[in-house]
C-alpha positions, 0 to 999 in steps of 0.5 A: 558286664556285657549284655547278651541279646537273644536272637531267635532263628527261624526254623526252616519249614520242612519241604513239601512232599513230592507227590511224584516221588515214592517214599523210600522203603526197605526192600523187605518192607516193599516185598511184604507191602507188595504181597499184602497188596496182592493178597488183600485184593478182593477174591484173591485169597478165596481163589487160592483157598478154593484151589487147595484141593486140586485143579479146577476149571474156570467155570468150577472156580467161578461157581466155587467163589461166586465171583464175576467172570471178569473179576476172576479172570483179572485175579487169575492173571495176577496170580499167574503173574506172581507164580501162585497159580498155573494152568495145568491139565485143563484147569487152574492149580496152585503152583509151587509158590501158591502151595507155599502160601497155603502153608504160610496161612496154616496158622491163620486157618487154625486160629479161625477154626478155634472160633471167636468164643475161645480165642485168647484175648 
């Protein structure tokens, strides 16, 4: 009989991740991630919420949100770039995309209005 010798092969270590290379993400995941990143920024959703009733001037929006002018200016610029907010009639208002965002948030609003004691677990 022939005797077999077991040979061990060393597994090659996984290559180190390249910090300059972004991970591959499906387009739909990237779109959702981008939206969540924007909407997760401080004051963004509050600004959208305050504009739900119609146009507000910068000062009225600042008072409603109690936010620093520099932060409000930055967030408004970001929201305008994304087509969520537009300037109309001397104030800021929700653009078509912003109104669509409010519609998408309607279930969250209903959930929040129920209150913590009666939410199903």
